[in-house]
PDB file as gemmi writes it, atoms N, CA and C in Angstrom:
CRYST1    1.000    1.000    1.000  90.00  90.00  90.00 P 1                      
ATOM      1  N   MET A   1       0.875  -1.245  -0.038  1.00  0.00           N  
ATOM      2  CA  MET A   1       0.066  -0.077   0.024  1.00  0.00           C  
ATOM      3  C   MET A   1       0.802   1.259   0.026  1.00  0.00           C  
ATOM      4  N   ARG A   2       1.912   1.199   0.799  1.00  0.00           N  
ATOM      5  CA  ARG A   2       2.781   2.391   0.965  1.00  0.00           C  
ATOM      6  C   ARG A   2       3.594   2.549  -0.508  1.00  0.00           C  
ATOM      7  N   THR A   3       3.915   1.511  -1.137  1.00  0.00           N  
ATOM      8  CA  THR A   3       4.671   1.834  -2.337  1.00  0.00           C  
ATOM      9  C   THR A   3       3.687   2.406  -3.544  1.00  0.00           C  
ATOM     10  N   ARG A   4       2.410   1.840  -3.493  1.00  0.00           N  
ATOM     11  CA  ARG A   4       1.546   2.493  -4.376  1.00  0.00           C  
ATOM     12  C   ARG A   4       1.238   3.971  -4.077  1.00  0.00           C  
ATOM     13  N   PHE A   5       1.255   4.437  -2.908  1.00  0.00           N  
ATOM     14  CA  PHE A   5       1.148   5.834  -2.476  1.00  0.00           C  
ATOM     15  C   PHE A   5       2.278   6.558  -2.964  1.00  0.00           C  
ATOM     16  N   ILE A   6       3.465   6.127  -2.809  1.00  0.00           N  
ATOM     17  CA  ILE A   6       4.740   6.834  -3.208  1.00  0.00           C  
ATOM     18  C   ILE A   6       4.734   6.887  -4.797  1.00  0.00           C  
ATOM     19  N   ALA A   7       4.360   5.724  -5.463  1.00  0.00           N  
ATOM     20  CA  ALA A   7       4.304   5.800  -6.869  1.00  0.00           C  
ATOM     21  C   ALA A   7       3.358   6.837  -7.544  1.00  0.00           C  
ATOM     22  N   LEU A   8       2.111   6.822  -6.870  1.00  0.00           N  
ATOM     23  CA  LEU A   8       0.982   7.821  -7.166  1.00  0.00           C  
ATOM     24  C   LEU A   8       1.638   9.222  -6.849  1.00  0.00           C  
ATOM     25  N   SER A   9       2.343   9.455  -5.925  1.00  0.00           N  
ATOM     26  CA  SER A   9       2.748  10.884  -5.472  1.00  0.00           C  
ATOM     27  C   SER A   9       3.866  11.315  -6.527  1.00  0.00           C  
ATOM     28  N   CYS A  10       4.540  10.269  -6.971  1.00  0.00           N  
ATOM     29  CA  CYS A  10       5.791  10.627  -7.991  1.00  0.00           C  
ATOM     30  C   CYS A  10       5.038  11.043  -9.349  1.00  0.00           C  
ATOM     31  N   CYS A  11       4.013  10.073  -9.690  1.00  0.00           N  
ATOM     32  CA  CYS A  11       3.290  10.498 -10.943  1.00  0.00           C  
ATOM     33  C   CYS A  11       2.633  11.938 -10.851  1.00  0.00           C  
ATOM     34  N   LEU A  12       2.065  12.116  -9.847  1.00  0.00           N  
ATOM     35  CA  LEU A  12       1.383  13.546  -9.718  1.00  0.00           C  
ATOM     36  C   LEU A  12       2.388  14.686  -9.719  1.00  0.00           C  
ATOM     37  N   ALA A  13       3.655  14.475  -8.949  1.00  0.00           N  
ATOM     38  CA  ALA A  13       4.591  15.460  -9.079  1.00  0.00           C  
ATOM     39  C   ALA A  13       5.210  15.590 -10.498  1.00  0.00           C  
ATOM     40  N   LEU A  14       5.368  14.468 -11.247  1.00  0.00           N  
ATOM     41  CA  LEU A  14       5.821  14.599 -12.596  1.00  0.00           C  
ATOM     42  C   LEU A  14       4.798  15.358 -13.520  1.00  0.00           C  
ATOM     43  N   THR A  15       3.573  14.997 -13.343  1.00  0.00           N  
ATOM     44  CA  THR A  15       2.445  15.701 -14.048  1.00  0.00           C  
ATOM     45  C   THR A  15       2.565  17.202 -13.868  1.00  0.00           C  
ATOM     46  N   ALA A  16       2.549  17.594 -12.622  1.00  0.00           N  
ATOM     47  CA  ALA A  16       2.610  18.899 -12.217  1.00  0.00           C  
ATOM     48  C   ALA A  16       3.771  19.583 -12.782  1.00  0.00           C  
ATOM     49  N   MET A  17       4.922  18.950 -12.765  1.00  0.00           N  
ATOM     50  CA  MET A  17       6.135  19.504 -13.393  1.00  0.00           C  
ATOM     51  C   MET A  17       6.076  19.742 -14.890  1.00  0.00           C  
ATOM     52  N   PHE A  18       5.500  18.821 -15.588  1.00  0.00           N  
ATOM     53  CA  PHE A  18       5.300  18.932 -16.981  1.00  0.00           C  
ATOM     54  C   PHE A  18       4.273  20.153 -17.423  1.00  0.00           C  
ATOM     55  N   VAL A  19       3.309  20.122 -16.735  1.00  0.00           N  
ATOM     56  CA  VAL A  19       2.237  21.276 -16.877  1.00  0.00           C  
ATOM     57  C   VAL A  19       2.977  22.579 -16.655  1.00  0.00           C  
ATOM     58  N   TYR A  20       3.778  22.860 -15.567  1.00  0.00           N  
ATOM     59  CA  TYR A  20       4.441  24.009 -15.348  1.00  0.00           C  
ATOM     60  C   TYR A  20       5.355  24.397 -16.516  1.00  0.00           C  
ATOM     61  N   ALA A  21       6.095  23.220 -16.948  1.00  0.00           N  
ATOM     62  CA  ALA A  21       7.043  23.527 -18.135  1.00  0.00           C  
ATOM     63  C   ALA A  21       6.324  23.905 -19.311  1.00  0.00           C  
ATOM     64  N   GLN A  22       5.137  23.502 -19.612  1.00  0.00           N  
ATOM     65  CA  GLN A  22       4.445  23.802 -20.787  1.00  0.00           C  
ATOM     66  C   GLN A  22       3.922  25.289 -20.747  1.00  0.00           C  
ATOM     67  N   THR A  23       3.579  25.851 -19.625  1.00  0.00           N  
ATOM     68  CA  THR A  23       3.089  27.211 -19.543  1.00  0.00           C  
ATOM     69  C   THR A  23       4.183  28.215 -19.495  1.00  0.00           C  
ATOM     70  N   GLY A  24       5.324  27.720 -19.196  1.00  0.00           N  
ATOM     71  CA  GLY A  24       6.619  28.619 -19.227  1.00  0.00           C  
ATOM     72  C   GLY A  24       6.388  29.830 -18.253  1.00  0.00           C  
ATOM     73  N   ASP A  25       6.727  30.936 -18.721  1.00  0.00           N  
ATOM     74  CA  ASP A  25       6.648  32.277 -18.074  1.00  0.00           C  
ATOM     75  C   ASP A  25       5.549  33.111 -18.566  1.00  0.00           C  
ATOM     76  N   PHE A  26       4.584  32.368 -19.372  1.00  0.00           N  
ATOM     77  CA  PHE A  26       3.373  33.058 -19.830  1.00  0.00           C  
ATOM     78  C   PHE A  26       2.546  33.555 -18.672  1.00  0.00           C  
ATOM     79  N   GLN A  27       2.083  34.902 -18.820  1.00  0.00           N  
ATOM     80  CA  GLN A  27       1.042  35.374 -17.933  1.00  0.00           C  
ATOM     81  C   GLN A  27       0.034  36.125 -18.652  1.00  0.00           C  
ATOM     82  N   PRO A  28      -1.145  36.348 -17.941  1.00  0.00           N  
ATOM     83  CA  PRO A  28      -2.339  37.009 -18.637  1.00  0.00           C  
ATOM     84  C   PRO A  28      -1.870  38.387 -18.996  1.00  0.00           C  
ATOM     85  N   ALA A  29      -2.269  38.777 -20.231  1.00  0.00           N  
ATOM     86  CA  ALA A  29      -2.216  40.166 -20.855  1.00  0.00           C  
ATOM     87  C   ALA A  29      -3.346  40.579 -21.359  1.00  0.00           C  
ATOM     88  N   THR A  30      -3.786  41.812 -21.208  1.00  0.00           N  
ATOM     89  CA  THR A  30      -4.968  42.402 -21.671  1.00  0.00           C  
ATOM     90  C   THR A  30      -4.697  43.415 -22.829  1.00  0.00           C  
ATOM     91  N   ILE A  31      -5.414  43.291 -23.802  1.00  0.00           N  
ATOM     92  CA  ILE A  31      -5.255  44.268 -24.991  1.00  0.00           C  
ATOM     93  C   ILE A  31      -5.828  45.600 -24.516  1.00  0.00           C  
ATOM     94  N   VAL A  32      -4.969  46.654 -24.614  1.00  0.00           N  
ATOM     95  CA  VAL A  32      -5.599  47.949 -24.314  1.00  0.00           C  
ATOM     96  C   VAL A  32      -6.067  48.720 -25.563  1.00  0.00           C  
ATOM     97  N   SER A  33      -5.142  48.586 -26.543  1.00  0.00           N  
ATOM     98  CA  SER A  33      -5.619  49.054 -27.741  1.00  0.00           C  
ATOM     99  C   SER A  33      -4.958  48.331 -28.970  1.00  0.00           C  
ATOM    100  N   ILE A  34      -5.515  48.516 -30.096  1.00  0.00           N  
ATOM    101  CA  ILE A  34      -4.974  47.907 -31.258  1.00  0.00           C  
ATOM    102  C   ILE A  34      -5.332  48.659 -32.507  1.00  0.00           C  
ATOM    103  N   ASP A  35      -4.226  49.242 -33.161  1.00  0.00           N  
ATOM    104  CA  ASP A  35      -4.515  50.255 -34.322  1.00  0.00           C  
ATOM    105  C   ASP A  35      -3.706  49.633 -35.576  1.00  0.00           C  
ATOM    106  N   LYS A  36      -4.351  49.494 -36.712  1.00  0.00           N  
ATOM    107  CA  LYS A  36      -3.586  49.260 -37.973  1.00  0.00           C  
ATOM    108  C   LYS A  36      -2.927  50.537 -38.388  1.00  0.00           C  
ATOM    109  N   LEU A  37      -1.618  50.438 -38.605  1.00  0.00           N  
ATOM    110  CA  LEU A  37      -0.920  51.619 -39.262  1.00  0.00           C  
ATOM    111  C   LEU A  37      -1.205  51.851 -40.801  1.00  0.00           C  
ATOM    112  N   ALA A  38      -1.263  53.047 -40.975  1.00  0.00           N  
ATOM    113  CA  ALA A  38      -1.565  53.527 -42.358  1.00  0.00           C  
ATOM    114  C   ALA A  38      -0.516  52.989 -43.306  1.00  0.00           C  
ATOM    115  N   SER A  39      -0.839  52.383 -44.486  1.00  0.00           N  
ATOM    116  CA  SER A  39       0.234  52.071 -45.454  1.00  0.00           C  
ATOM    117  C   SER A  39       0.746  53.296 -46.164  1.00  0.00           C  
ATOM    118  N   ASP A  40       1.945  53.168 -46.628  1.00  0.00           N  
ATOM    119  CA  ASP A  40       2.599  54.289 -47.458  1.00  0.00           C  
ATOM    120  C   ASP A  40       2.651  53.837 -48.840  1.00  0.00           C  
ATOM    121  N   ALA A  41       2.312  54.802 -49.725  1.00  0.00           N  
ATOM    122  CA  ALA A  41       2.343  54.389 -51.142  1.00  0.00           C  
ATOM    123  C   ALA A  41       3.729  54.110 -51.689  1.00  0.00           C  
ATOM    124  N   GLN A  42       4.706  54.693 -51.027  1.00  0.00           N  
ATOM    125  CA  GLN A  42       6.094  54.452 -51.434  1.00  0.00           C  
ATOM    126  C   GLN A  42       6.676  53.069 -50.812  1.00  0.00           C  
ATOM    127  N   HIS A  43       6.113  52.722 -49.692  1.00  0.00           N  
ATOM    128  CA  HIS A  43       6.467  51.489 -48.952  1.00  0.00           C  
ATOM    129  C   HIS A  43       5.300  50.509 -48.789  1.00  0.00           C  
ATOM    130  N   PRO A  44       4.801  49.797 -49.819  1.00  0.00           N  
ATOM    131  CA  PRO A  44       3.638  48.944 -49.654  1.00  0.00           C  
ATOM    132  C   PRO A  44       3.880  47.796 -48.803  1.00  0.00           C  
ATOM    133  N   GLU A  45       5.197  47.425 -48.420  1.00  0.00           N  
ATOM    134  CA  GLU A  45       5.363  46.370 -47.628  1.00  0.00           C  
ATOM    135  C   GLU A  45       5.158  46.557 -46.059  1.00  0.00           C  
ATOM    136  N   MET A  46       5.012  47.930 -45.867  1.00  0.00           N  
ATOM    137  CA  MET A  46       4.695  48.338 -44.468  1.00  0.00           C  
ATOM    138  C   MET A  46       3.154  48.259 -44.208  1.00  0.00           C  
ATOM    139  N   GLY A  47       2.514  47.779 -45.063  1.00  0.00           N  
ATOM    140  CA  GLY A  47       0.898  47.923 -45.034  1.00  0.00           C  
ATOM    141  C   GLY A  47       0.215  46.968 -43.835  1.00  0.00           C  
ATOM    142  N   ASP A  48       0.854  45.931 -43.432  1.00  0.00           N  
ATOM    143  CA  ASP A  48       0.337  45.084 -42.460  1.00  0.00           C  
ATOM    144  C   ASP A  48       0.991  45.273 -41.035  1.00  0.00           C  
ATOM    145  N   HIS A  49       1.229  46.482 -40.657  1.00  0.00           N  
ATOM    146  CA  HIS A  49       1.872  46.623 -39.462  1.00  0.00           C  
ATOM    147  C   HIS A  49       0.643  47.282 -38.438  1.00  0.00           C  
ATOM    148  N   TYR A  50       0.896  46.912 -37.159  1.00  0.00           N  
ATOM    149  CA  TYR A  50      -0.093  47.302 -36.142  1.00  0.00           C  
ATOM    150  C   TYR A  50       0.617  47.743 -35.081  1.00  0.00           C  
ATOM    151  N   ARG A  51      -0.070  48.791 -34.234  1.00  0.00           N  
ATOM    152  CA  ARG A  51       0.478  49.343 -32.909  1.00  0.00           C  
ATOM    153  C   ARG A  51      -0.498  48.772 -32.063  1.00  0.00           C  
ATOM    154  N   ILE A  52       0.168  47.941 -31.027  1.00  0.00           N  
ATOM    155  CA  ILE A  52      -0.707  47.356 -29.984  1.00  0.00           C  
ATOM    156  C   ILE A  52      -0.296  47.701 -28.561  1.00  0.00           C  
ATOM    157  N   GLY A  53      -1.313  48.006 -27.710  1.00  0.00           N  
ATOM    158  CA  GLY A  53      -0.883  48.236 -26.420  1.00  0.00           C  
ATOM    159  C   GLY A  53      -1.431  47.035 -25.479  1.00  0.00           C  
ATOM    160  N   MET A  54      -0.482  46.373 -24.808  1.00  0.00           N  
ATOM    161  CA  MET A  54      -0.764  45.232 -24.020  1.00  0.00           C  
ATOM    162  C   MET A  54      -0.581  45.577 -22.444  1.00  0.00           C  
ATOM    163  N   ARG A  55      -1.395  45.237 -21.566  1.00  0.00           N  
ATOM    164  CA  ARG A  55      -1.231  45.423 -20.188  1.00  0.00           C  
ATOM    165  C   ARG A  55      -1.101  44.135 -19.442  1.00  0.00           C  
ATOM    166  N   ILE A  56       0.181  44.082 -18.851  1.00  0.00           N  
ATOM    167  CA  ILE A  56       0.619  43.067 -17.986  1.00  0.00           C  
ATOM    168  C   ILE A  56       0.806  43.545 -16.506  1.00  0.00           C  
ATOM    169  N   GLY A  57      -0.153  43.103 -15.558  1.00  0.00           N  
ATOM    170  CA  GLY A  57       0.026  43.612 -14.236  1.00  0.00           C  
ATOM    171  C   GLY A  57      -0.311  45.184 -14.263  1.00  0.00           C  
ATOM    172  N   ASP A  58       0.629  45.938 -13.777  1.00  0.00           N  
ATOM    173  CA  ASP A  58       0.505  47.573 -13.798  1.00  0.00           C  
ATOM    174  C   ASP A  58       1.166  48.243 -14.933  1.00  0.00           C  
ATOM    175  N   THR A  59       1.857  47.378 -15.833  1.00  0.00           N  
ATOM    176  CA  THR A  59       2.640  47.921 -16.829  1.00  0.00           C  
ATOM    177  C   THR A  59       2.014  47.727 -18.222  1.00  0.00           C  
ATOM    178  N   ILE A  60       2.001  48.870 -19.054  1.00  0.00           N  
ATOM    179  CA  ILE A  60       1.434  48.832 -20.279  1.00  0.00           C  
ATOM    180  C   ILE A  60       2.486  48.836 -21.275  1.00  0.00           C  
ATOM    181  N   TYR A  61       2.667  47.846 -22.196  1.00  0.00           N  
ATOM    182  CA  TYR A  61       3.691  47.804 -23.161  1.00  0.00           C  
ATOM    183  C   TYR A  61       3.141  48.221 -24.431  1.00  0.00           C  
ATOM    184  N   VAL A  62       3.600  49.186 -25.076  1.00  0.00           N  
ATOM    185  CA  VAL A  62       3.581  49.558 -26.442  1.00  0.00           C  
ATOM    186  C   VAL A  62       4.305  48.855 -27.385  1.00  0.00           C  
ATOM    187  N   CYS A  63       3.558  48.148 -28.372  1.00  0.00           N  
ATOM    188  CA  CYS A  63       4.411  47.237 -29.266  1.00  0.00           C  
ATOM    189  C   CYS A  63       4.061  47.527 -30.716  1.00  0.00           C  
ATOM    190  N   ARG A  64       4.825  47.092 -31.580  1.00  0.00           N  
ATOM    191  CA  ARG A  64       4.531  46.876 -32.974  1.00  0.00           C  
ATOM    192  C   ARG A  64       4.552  45.437 -33.495  1.00  0.00           C  
ATOM    193  N   GLY A  65       3.665  45.104 -34.252  1.00  0.00           N  
ATOM    194  CA  GLY A  65       3.560  43.743 -34.912  1.00  0.00           C  
ATOM    195  C   GLY A  65       3.280  43.840 -36.283  1.00  0.00           C  
ATOM    196  N   SER A  66       3.649  42.736 -36.998  1.00  0.00           N  
ATOM    197  CA  SER A  66       3.329  42.768 -38.505  1.00  0.00           C  
ATOM    198  C   SER A  66       2.829  41.356 -38.740  1.00  0.00           C  
ATOM    199  N   GLY A  67       1.947  41.325 -39.724  1.00  0.00           N  
ATOM    200  CA  GLY A  67       1.270  39.942 -40.094  1.00  0.00           C  
ATOM    201  C   GLY A  67       0.172  40.263 -40.961  1.00  0.00           C  
ATOM    202  N   THR A  68      -0.527  39.204 -41.323  1.00  0.00           N  
ATOM    203  CA  THR A  68      -1.722  39.295 -41.981  1.00  0.00           C  
ATOM    204  C   THR A  68      -2.869  39.746 -41.252  1.00  0.00           C  
ATOM    205  N   PRO A  69      -3.921  40.434 -41.787  1.00  0.00           N  
ATOM    206  CA  PRO A  69      -5.024  40.694 -40.900  1.00  0.00           C  
ATOM    207  C   PRO A  69      -5.752  39.624 -40.282  1.00  0.00           C  
ATOM    208  N   ALA A  70      -5.642  38.316 -40.864  1.00  0.00           N  
ATOM    209  CA  ALA A  70      -6.303  37.039 -40.238  1.00  0.00           C  
ATOM    210  C   ALA A  70      -5.566  36.918 -38.934  1.00  0.00           C  
ATOM    211  N   GLN A  71      -4.434  37.004 -38.971  1.00  0.00           N  
ATOM    212  CA  GLN A  71      -3.547  36.752 -37.718  1.00  0.00           C  
ATOM    213  C   GLN A  71      -4.069  37.625 -36.508  1.00  0.00           C  
ATOM    214  N   TYR A  72      -4.415  38.836 -36.653  1.00  0.00           N  
ATOM    215  CA  TYR A  72      -4.919  39.686 -35.679  1.00  0.00           C  
ATOM    216  C   TYR A  72      -6.636  39.783 -35.648  1.00  0.00           C  
ATOM    217  N   MET A  73      -7.363  38.819 -36.225  1.00  0.00           N  
ATOM    218  CA  MET A  73      -8.806  38.834 -36.364  1.00  0.00           C  
ATOM    219  C   MET A  73      -9.444  38.795 -35.102  1.00  0.00           C  
ATOM    220  N   GLY A  74      -9.050  38.035 -34.182  1.00  0.00           N  
ATOM    221  CA  GLY A  74      -9.695  37.992 -32.854  1.00  0.00           C  
ATOM    222  C   GLY A  74      -9.119  38.802 -31.761  1.00  0.00           C  
ATOM    223  N   TRP A  75      -8.419  39.798 -32.108  1.00  0.00           N  
ATOM    224  CA  TRP A  75      -7.783  40.776 -31.184  1.00  0.00           C  
ATOM    225  C   TRP A  75      -8.615  42.019 -31.133  1.00  0.00           C  
ATOM    226  N   SER A  76      -9.046  42.416 -29.875  1.00  0.00           N  
ATOM    227  CA  SER A  76      -9.821  43.631 -29.639  1.00  0.00           C  
ATOM    228  C   SER A  76      -9.521  44.059 -28.342  1.00  0.00           C  
ATOM    229  N   PRO A  77      -9.778  45.300 -27.900  1.00  0.00           N  
ATOM    230  CA  PRO A  77      -9.563  45.854 -26.713  1.00  0.00           C  
ATOM    231  C   PRO A  77     -10.339  45.142 -25.689  1.00  0.00           C  
ATOM    232  N   GLY A  78      -9.693  44.835 -24.569  1.00  0.00           N  
ATOM    233  CA  GLY A  78     -10.370  43.968 -23.444  1.00  0.00           C  
ATOM    234  C   GLY A  78     -10.134  42.433 -23.460  1.00  0.00           C  
ATOM    235  N   LYS A  79      -9.661  42.028 -24.564  1.00  0.00           N  
ATOM    236  CA  LYS A  79      -9.464  40.500 -24.702  1.00  0.00           C  
ATOM    237  C   LYS A  79      -8.275  40.287 -24.002  1.00  0.00           C  
ATOM    238  N   GLU A  80      -8.082  39.078 -23.479  1.00  0.00           N  
ATOM    239  CA  GLU A  80      -6.964  38.548 -22.600  1.00  0.00           C  
ATOM    240  C   GLU A  80      -6.329  37.453 -23.264  1.00  0.00           C  
ATOM    241  N   PHE A  81      -4.948  37.480 -23.465  1.00  0.00           N  
ATOM    242  CA  PHE A  81      -4.221  36.349 -24.011  1.00  0.00           C  
ATOM    243  C   PHE A  81      -2.952  36.094 -23.203  1.00  0.00           C  
ATOM    244  N   PRO A  82      -2.371  34.844 -23.076  1.00  0.00           N  
ATOM    245  CA  PRO A  82      -1.139  34.688 -22.464  1.00  0.00           C  
ATOM    246  C   PRO A  82      -0.046  35.257 -23.142  1.00  0.00           C  
ATOM    247  N   ALA A  83       0.917  36.010 -22.406  1.00  0.00           N  
ATOM    248  CA  ALA A  83       2.004  36.595 -23.083  1.00  0.00           C  
ATOM    249  C   ALA A  83       3.304  36.382 -22.221  1.00  0.00           C  
ATOM    250  N   LYS A  84       4.438  36.482 -22.916  1.00  0.00           N  
ATOM    251  CA  LYS A  84       5.673  36.273 -22.203  1.00  0.00           C  
ATOM    252  C   LYS A  84       6.573  37.485 -22.574  1.00  0.00           C  
ATOM    253  N   VAL A  85       7.171  38.258 -21.632  1.00  0.00           N  
ATOM    254  CA  VAL A  85       7.954  39.418 -21.885  1.00  0.00           C  
ATOM    255  C   VAL A  85       9.412  38.987 -21.868  1.00  0.00           C  
ATOM    256  N   ASP A  86      10.218  39.442 -22.899  1.00  0.00           N  
ATOM    257  CA  ASP A  86      11.608  39.335 -22.910  1.00  0.00           C  
ATOM    258  C   ASP A  86      12.204  40.739 -22.976  1.00  0.00           C  
ATOM    259  N   LEU A  87      12.644  41.442 -21.885  1.00  0.00           N  
ATOM    260  CA  LEU A  87      13.008  42.726 -21.926  1.00  0.00           C  
ATOM    261  C   LEU A  87      14.439  42.885 -22.519  1.00  0.00           C  
ATOM    262  N   LYS A  88      15.342  41.814 -22.412  1.00  0.00           N  
ATOM    263  CA  LYS A  88      16.632  41.780 -23.092  1.00  0.00           C  
ATOM    264  C   LYS A  88      16.444  42.011 -24.675  1.00  0.00           C  
ATOM    265  N   ALA A  89      15.480  41.281 -25.380  1.00  0.00           N  
ATOM    266  CA  ALA A  89      15.283  41.217 -26.644  1.00  0.00           C  
ATOM    267  C   ALA A  89      14.186  42.373 -27.139  1.00  0.00           C  
ATOM    268  N   LYS A  90      13.603  42.950 -26.105  1.00  0.00           N  
ATOM    269  CA  LYS A  90      12.525  43.904 -26.235  1.00  0.00           C  
ATOM    270  C   LYS A  90      11.387  43.321 -27.058  1.00  0.00           C  
ATOM    271  N   THR A  91      10.995  42.133 -26.840  1.00  0.00           N  
ATOM    272  CA  THR A  91       9.876  41.420 -27.401  1.00  0.00           C  
ATOM    273  C   THR A  91       8.877  40.948 -26.476  1.00  0.00           C  
ATOM    274  N   LEU A  92       7.691  40.757 -26.927  1.00  0.00           N  
ATOM    275  CA  LEU A  92       6.510  40.434 -26.211  1.00  0.00           C  
ATOM    276  C   LEU A  92       5.877  39.127 -27.092  1.00  0.00           C  
ATOM    277  N   THR A  93       5.882  37.982 -26.616  1.00  0.00           N  
ATOM    278  CA  THR A  93       5.473  36.822 -27.384  1.00  0.00           C  
ATOM    279  C   THR A  93       3.990  36.641 -26.695  1.00  0.00           C  
ATOM    280  N   VAL A  94       2.991  36.568 -27.776  1.00  0.00           N  
ATOM    281  CA  VAL A  94       1.630  36.456 -27.196  1.00  0.00           C  
ATOM    282  C   VAL A  94       1.030  35.145 -27.966  1.00  0.00           C  
ATOM    283  N   LYS A  95       0.316  34.378 -27.165  1.00  0.00           N  
ATOM    284  CA  LYS A  95      -0.317  33.101 -27.707  1.00  0.00           C  
ATOM    285  C   LYS A  95      -1.863  33.633 -28.203  1.00  0.00           C  
ATOM    286  N   GLY A  96      -1.958  33.745 -29.402  1.00  0.00           N  
ATOM    287  CA  GLY A  96      -3.239  34.247 -30.100  1.00  0.00           C  
ATOM    288  C   GLY A  96      -4.496  33.514 -29.818  1.00  0.00           C  
ATOM    289  N   PRO A  97      -5.599  33.760 -30.410  1.00  0.00           N  
ATOM    290  CA  PRO A  97      -6.814  32.910 -30.135  1.00  0.00           C  
ATOM    291  C   PRO A  97      -6.673  31.554 -30.668  1.00  0.00           C  
ATOM    292  N   SER A  98      -5.902  31.176 -31.634  1.00  0.00           N  
ATOM    293  CA  SER A  98      -5.757  29.851 -32.121  1.00  0.00           C  
ATOM    294  C   SER A  98      -4.492  29.303 -31.738  1.00  0.00           C  
ATOM    295  N   ASP A  99      -3.953  29.707 -30.515  1.00  0.00           N  
ATOM    296  CA  ASP A  99      -2.755  29.092 -29.991  1.00  0.00           C  
ATOM    297  C   ASP A  99      -1.455  29.396 -30.822  1.00  0.00           C  
ATOM    298  N   GLN A 100      -1.617  30.389 -31.824  1.00  0.00           N  
ATOM    299  CA  GLN A 100      -0.520  30.756 -32.714  1.00  0.00           C  
ATOM    300  C   GLN A 100       0.388  31.827 -31.932  1.00  0.00           C  
ATOM    301  N   LEU A 101       1.718  31.522 -31.867  1.00  0.00           N  
ATOM    302  CA  LEU A 101       2.590  32.534 -31.283  1.00  0.00           C  
ATOM    303  C   LEU A 101       2.869  33.715 -32.213  1.00  0.00           C  
ATOM    304  N   VAL A 102       2.647  34.850 -31.630  1.00  0.00           N  
ATOM    305  CA  VAL A 102       2.860  36.116 -32.386  1.00  0.00           C  
ATOM    306  C   VAL A 102       3.973  36.908 -31.480  1.00  0.00           C  
ATOM    307  N   GLU A 103       4.997  37.347 -32.147  1.00  0.00           N  
ATOM    308  CA  GLU A 103       6.040  38.039 -31.625  1.00  0.00           C  
ATOM    309  C   GLU A 103       5.925  39.666 -31.927  1.00  0.00           C  
ATOM    310  N   LEU A 104       5.763  40.345 -30.872  1.00  0.00           N  
ATOM    311  CA  LEU A 104       5.640  41.935 -31.031  1.00  0.00           C  
ATOM    312  C   LEU A 104       6.951  42.465 -30.465  1.00  0.00           C  
ATOM    313  N   THR A 105       7.252  43.606 -31.183  1.00  0.00           N  
ATOM    314  CA  THR A 105       8.479  44.340 -30.736  1.00  0.00           C  
ATOM    315  C   THR A 105       7.927  45.556 -29.732  1.00  0.00           C  
ATOM    316  N   ILE A 106       8.673  45.546 -28.546  1.00  0.00           N  
ATOM    317  CA  ILE A 106       8.279  46.483 -27.617  1.00  0.00           C  
ATOM    318  C   ILE A 106       8.953  47.823 -28.000  1.00  0.00           C  
ATOM    319  N   THR A 107       8.143  48.851 -28.135  1.00  0.00           N  
ATOM    320  CA  THR A 107       8.684  50.103 -28.581  1.00  0.00           C  
ATOM    321  C   THR A 107       8.710  51.062 -27.274  1.00  0.00           C  
ATOM    322  N   GLY A 108       7.946  50.822 -26.208  1.00  0.00           N  
ATOM    323  CA  GLY A 108       7.896  51.649 -25.070  1.00  0.00           C  
ATOM    324  C   GLY A 108       7.104  50.991 -24.031  1.00  0.00           C  
ATOM    325  N   LYS A 109       7.255  51.488 -22.768  1.00  0.00           N  
ATOM    326  CA  LYS A 109       6.203  50.895 -21.758  1.00  0.00           C  
ATOM    327  C   LYS A 109       6.051  52.030 -20.713  1.00  0.00           C  
ATOM    328  N   LYS A 110       4.871  51.962 -20.036  1.00  0.00           N  
ATOM    329  CA  LYS A 110       4.636  52.836 -19.148  1.00  0.00           C  
ATOM    330  C   LYS A 110       3.848  52.202 -18.034  1.00  0.00           C  
ATOM    331  N   ILE A 111       3.933  52.841 -16.772  1.00  0.00           N  
ATOM    332  CA  ILE A 111       3.093  52.352 -15.582  1.00  0.00           C  
ATOM    333  C   ILE A 111       1.528  52.822 -15.670  1.00  0.00           C  
ATOM    334  N   ALA A 112       0.739  51.892 -15.558  1.00  0.00           N  
ATOM    335  CA  ALA A 112      -0.728  52.192 -15.699  1.00  0.00           C  
ATOM    336  C   ALA A 112      -1.249  53.116 -14.351  1.00  0.00           C  
ATOM    337  N   LYS A 113      -2.097  54.002 -14.545  1.00  0.00           N  
ATOM    338  CA  LYS A 113      -2.450  54.829 -13.381  1.00  0.00           C  
ATOM    339  C   LYS A 113      -3.589  54.099 -12.699  1.00  0.00           C  
TER     340      LYS A 113                                                      
END                                                                             
């Protein structure tokens, strides 16, 4: 009976460890604003750029992202997605609605009031 209890405890501990490893450092982030930047006639490749404000805790990260409009289809102010901040690389990695990872470039940050 005791060996079964120890084996079950080990299995539960391993399961918890794998779940923690899967989530990584992701934390809830709320979209504060999302704006599609105007395209320039001289630079059509800049047409699919977005300015996105993401709030994590008391900090609002102002970011830029690029991609197809379908990639940002489910994004709107007030929605919450898991995100991970890398201040060294100045990136914010967000798991979108379809669990697709979107990497945004942090252009600024400010403390929310």
